[in-house]
N, C-alpha and C positions, 0 to 999 in steps of 0.2 A: 504493500500500500504506500509506495513511495510517492512523494509529491512530484507532479509533472508541471514544472514552470513553463509558462507559455506567453506568447505575445498575441494579442488580439488587435487586428488593424481594421478600423472602420473604412470600408472602401466606398460605400454608396448608401445613401438613404433617400429613397424616392417615394412618390405617391402613385399607386396603381389604381386607376378608376374603372368604372363599369364600361364594358364594351357596349357600343351602340347597337341596339337591336334593330332588325329590319323594320319593325313596326313602331319604332321609338317615337315617331312623329305624333302618335296618338297618346303617348305616355304623358302624364302630368309631370311638371318640373319637380314637384315634391311628393314623395310617397311617405306614408306613415304606417306603422304597424303597432297596434295596441299590444300591451302585455296581458297575460292571463293571471288568474289567481295563483297558478303554479309557478309563474315567473317571479312574483313579488318577493318570496323569501330570499331570492338570489339577486335582487336588484340593488345595485350599488357597487362599491369597489371590491367585488369578490371575483378573483381571477383564477383561471386554470391555465397551466402551462404544460405543453407536451412537445417532445422532440422526436424526430425521425432521422435516424442515422443510416446512411447508404454508402456502400463501397462505390468509389468513383475514382478509378486509377488514371485520371487525366490531369493535364496541366491547368493552371488557373486561366491561361489564355484560351484553352479549349472551352472551359466553362463560360467565360465571358462572351465568346464568339458564337458558340453553338447551343449552350444550355440555357443561359440566362434569358435570352429573348423569348424562348419557348415557355419558360416558367412564367414570365410576365404576361405573355399573350394568353396563355391558358388561365392564369389567375383572373385577368380582366374578363374573359368569357365566363368564368365561374361566378364572379361577382355580379355579372348581369343577371344570373339566376338567383343567387343568394344576396340580392341587393341590400337587405337590412344590415348585413355585416359591414358594408362600406359606410353606413350611416353613423348616427350618434344616439346614445341613450339620453333622452331628454327628461329631466326630473324637475317639473315646475312646482311651485309652492302648493301646499294643501289648500283646498281639497282636490286639486287636479291630480290625476293619475299619471304615472310615468309612461312613456311610450318611446318607440324607435322612430327616428326621422331620417329620411334619406333623400338627397337631391340627385339630379342627373350628373352633378359635378362631384359627387361624393368619392372619396378615395380611402385606401388602406395603406398604412405605412409599411414599406417593404425595404428591409435593411440587408446589406451584403457585408459580411465580415470575413477576413482571412485570419486563420488561426494556425499557430505552430504547435498546438497541443498534440499530445500523443494520441492519434486517432484510434488506434487499436485498443488503447486503454479506456479512453472516454466512451467508446461505443461497446464496451464489454459488460459482462455481468459482475465484474470485479468491483469491490468497494472503491468509490471515488468521491472526492470532495464535492460537497454541494456547491461550493464557491466556483469550482471549475465548470460545473454544469450551468451555473447561473449566467456565465458569459455568453452562453449559446442561445439564450431565449430573449426575445424582445420585451420591452417593458411598457406597461400602460399606466403604471403609477405615476402620478404627477401630470398626466395628460388631461385630466378633467379640469374644467374651468367653471368658475362661478360668476354669473352675470348679476350684479347687484341691482341693476335697473329693473329687472323683472323677477328677481329672486329665483333664478333657474340654474340648475347644474347641468352641464353638457359634458358627456364623456364618450370618447371613441370606444368601439366594441372589440376591435381586433387589431393586432400587430403581428407581422410575419418577419422572420429573419432566416437567411441562408448563410451558413458558415462554411467556408471552403477550406479544406485541408489538402493542400497541393499534392496531387498524385496519389491521394489516399482515399478521401471520402468527402461527403457532404453531410451537413446537419440542417434539416428543414424544420424550423420550430414555429409554433403558434402560441400566442398568449391571447386569451379571449375573456371578455366579461361574461359572467354566467347567465346571460339572457338566453343562452342555449345550453342544452345538456350534452353529455358525452356522445350520445348517439347522433345528435344533430351535427356536432363537430366532426364526427367520423364521416358523416355523409358529405359535408363540405370538403374535407381533405381528400376523400376518395373521388369525388366529382372532379376536383382540381387535378389530382394526380392522373386520373384516367384521361382527361382532356390533354394533359401534357404528353402523355405516352402516345396518344393517337396522333397529335400534331407532329411530334418528333418522328413518327413513322411515315408521315406524309399522307395519312388518310384524310379523306374529305369529310367534313362535319355535316352530314345530312340528317334529316329527321329520323331515319331508321336507326342510325348509329346512336342518336341522342336518347333512344329508348332502351339502350343496352343497360345491363346491370351496372349500378353505381351512377348512372347518368340520368336517372329519373329526377325530375325537378322537385324541389322542396315544396311541402304543403304549408301554406300560411293561413289557412282557414281557422280563424279564432272561434268560430261557432262550434267546432268539433268538441271542445272540452266543456263539460257541464258541471257547474258549481252547485251540485245537488245538496251539499251540506252548508251552503251559505257561508263559506270560509272567506270570501273576498274581503268583506268589511273588516274582519279580524286581522287578516294578513296585511291589509292596506294600512291599518293603524300601526302595526309593527314596522312597516316600511317607513311611514312618516317619522316615527321615533328614530329610526336609523338614519334617515335623510338629514335630520337636524345635526346629528353627530358628524356626518360626512361634510355637511355644509360648514360647520364650525372649523373643521380641520382645514378645509380649503381656504377659508377666510384667513385663518392664522398663518397659512403657508409655513408651518413650522416643521422642523425635522427633529422634534423632541423624541425622547425615549418612548413616550406613550404612543406616538404615531408609528414609530418603528415596530413596536410590539404588535400593533394592529395589523401592519403590513405582513408580518410573519404569520399571523393567524389566518390571514386571507390568502396565504400561499404565494405571495409574490415579493419576496425579499430574501436576500442572502442572510442565512442564519448567522448570528454573531459568532457563535462558537464554530469550530471547524468540524461540522457535522459530515457524516459519510452517508451517501446514498448507496444502498446495496440491493441486489436482485437475487432472490432465492428462486431456483427452478425446481418445482415439484413435478416429478415425472408421472406418467399414467400409472405406473406401478405403485408409486408413493400414494397417490390419491385413492386407488382401489384398495390399498392396504388400510388407509384411514377409514374408508367406508365399511370394510369388513369388521374392523376392530370396533368401531362405534356401534354398528348394527348389532353385533353379538352382545355387547354390553347393554345396549338399550333393551334388547329382548329379555334380559335377565333382571331388569329394573322392576322392583315391586311397585305396583300401582301406576305404572307408566305404560301406555300403549305405544309400542314402537311403530314408527312409520313404515310403510312398505318399501320406501326408497329414500335414500339420502343423496342430495345433489352434491356435485363437485364444489359449488360455492359454499355450502353449509360446512362441509368437513374442513375445507381449507381455512375458512374464517375461524372456525372453532379451534383448529390447531394453532394458527398464527396468534390468535387472541391470547390463549393461555400461555403460549411461549413468550409473548411480549410482557405479560404480567410477571412471569418468572424471571424475566430479564431485568425489568425496570423497577419492580416493586420489592425486590428481595431484601432490601434493607429497611423496609417499612413494616413495623410490627402491628399496624392497625389492620388486623385481619377482617374486621367487621366493615371496613370501608367498602362502599359500593363502586364497582367498576362498570362503566358504560361502553357499549359497542353500538355504533350507528352505521347504517348502510342504506344506499338508495335502492329503490325498486322501480324499474321501468314500467310505466303504465301502458305502454304500447303492447306489451307482451300478454298473450293468453287471454285477451278480452278482459283484462283485469278490472276495468271500470264498468263492465257490463254492456259496453257498446264498443264498436271497432274504432281504432285510431290508426291512421296510416303510419307505416314504418318511416315514411318520409316527413312526418310532421316536424315542423321547425319550431324550436323553443324548448321550454322545460316541460317534460311530461314524466316527471318522476315524483314518487312519494318517499317519505323518510321512515325507515324502520329503526326502532330504538329498543335495545335490550340491555339488561343489567344483571350482574351477579355480585355476590360478596367476594372480596379478594381471596378469602380462604377457599372458596369453592372453585376458584381458578388455579390457585397455587398447589392444591392437593393432588393426590394420585389420580383422582377422577376429573381433573380440571378440563381435559379435552372433551370428555363425554358430557360434562355439565354445560360446557360452552355450546356444544352441538345441540343439546336439548333446547336451550333458550333461543338460539338463532333459528332453529327449525320452527319453534313456536312463533317467533316474530314474523317469519315469512307467512305462516298460516294465518296469523292475525291480519296481515296486509291483504291477503287474498279475500278474507271475509269482510274487512272494513278498511279500504285502502288509505283513508285519511284520518284514521283514528289518532287523536291527540295532536292534530295539526294546529289547533289553536295555541298550543304550548311550544311549537317548534322553536321560535325565536328565543323565548325565555330560557328554554333548556339549553340551546346552543350557547348562549352567552354564559350561562352558569357553568357549563362543563368545559367549553373550549376557550373562552376568553378569561374567565376567572378561576377555572378549575384545572386540575391536572390528573383526572381519573377517567379519561375517555379516549377512545380511538374511533376513527371513522374511515370507511372504505371509499376509495375513489375509483371510478370506472368499473369495468367488468371484463371478464375473460371471454365474453361472448361478442365483443364489438368488432373483432377482426381487424385490429389495427395493423397487423403485419401484411394485410392485403393492399396497403397504400403504396402503389407502385407508380412512380413518375417516369418510368422507362429505364431506370437503373437496376431493376430487379426488386425483390422484396427487401424491406428494411433489414439492415444488419441488427439493429437494436431500436426499440421504441422506449422512451423514458418519459416519466412525469416528474416534475420538480415540485416538491411539496414539503410540508413541515413534518416534524417527528411524531405528530399526533395522527398522521394519515397513513393508510395502507393502500397502495395502488395495485390493481390487478390487470393482467392482460393474458391472452393466450400466449403460449410459448412460440417464439419465432422459428425455432429450429429443432424442437423435440415434439414429435407428433403426440397429441393428447396431453401435453404438459401445460402447466400454468406458471407464469412469472409473477412473483410477489415482490413489489418494491417497498422498501422500508428505509427509514432515516434514523441513524444512531450517532451518539458520540463514539469516539474510538474505544473507550472503556466498555460501553454498552455493547458494542459490536462484538468484542472478544467474548463477552459472556453469552451473547445470543447464539453465537456459533456452537458453544458447548451445549446450551439448552436445546437447540435445534437437533443436533446429532443424537443426543440422548433420547429426545422425544421420538425421532424417527426409528431409532433402534428398538425402543420399547414397543412401538406399534408393530414392527415387523416380526419381532421374536415372540411377542405375547400371543397366546391363543386362548381366549376366554372360554372356548368350548371344552377345554380339557378339565 
């Protein structure tokens, strides 16, 4: 885990606008997109950052002459379809609701950087400094503006960056405001990458080709989501409270410790300590072993009706959660302390809301699942199985009542993640297919998310069939302990046979 000192050279920062559609003469100069009740909990300076690393054994001149023009053209064509992302989040004063506004002149900031970092290291599963990864993602913090004349906050939604590692690779990174969820972001990135690949191959963009997989247009129909629980008024009140805090920070234009801490919690700041981002690869055999072990234990639990099936998500989250508690809480003797585990659930899946939602729906279409256990229940011998039980129950609760407890989402988030230190939350999913994002350079060598130590990122494994990648952030001391906890945990699962 040696440090890899590097130089990052800013080459270009341009604005890429929307390509003009053939029917653009009939388009209004200004388009707006309202937010839904599911967007409101994420409205504000809450950012997500993802990186796609590609092998690219060509010179920087080759990149500038052959690749960069195609990246820009395909991005412009993509923004024509995903026009809200080139716009701004508009947050007027109460009682007016926030919305996205986009003009025909709207653009996205597109940055080109050259790096002398060790590409093979930075794009591997090996532990790497969060600070090193941070250089490779564009920033949106500080881009928001406050207009005193009409008491309105205006914030861009997306920034993109390509980092070139001469003769070795590329990193294509996106930072976006959480007015769209991971599935919407995945749709945008795959649409862009597919167009880039098609154009670079010299294919003609006709109407037939645009109907191919990944090239379906996004769905902006806001009437699809039904607020049957009358949550909008509650979530809007929470948003207005958050807006006041955001506004005060913008007015102060302060870089105080308080603001820095908030940025860390929102996932878009270099952590002050030298934190490490690590990736754990769990193979299909590991996962099947977890399922067998947990299922056998659950069948023997008194008074507990074991499920017929345990999902990959449930067993991985249960295993990682109890491993994290054993790693980070081992010096804390307060065994009665409650530990919380939060994860999103995509409402597009399995007719979860009782009515169909297109997979191409643009925005936030997720609910929040919240589970908890006492620390001693996770630290003990049955910690893994206890975690599996409550996560499985949480998923079943979401299936029966998707927005149970939504009126307390914001309050609980602030309590646990802003002021507390007894919670972890999951980002993304291993079902999003992020490794299918091919710009014409082949599948990504590595896909990363940059996040805080309270988050767990999941994706499918890029190079192990049926495997899952788990992204975690630790201090160096915690990392050493986690490796030991992980090895022991996997050994116990593989050698134990509860049927004996």
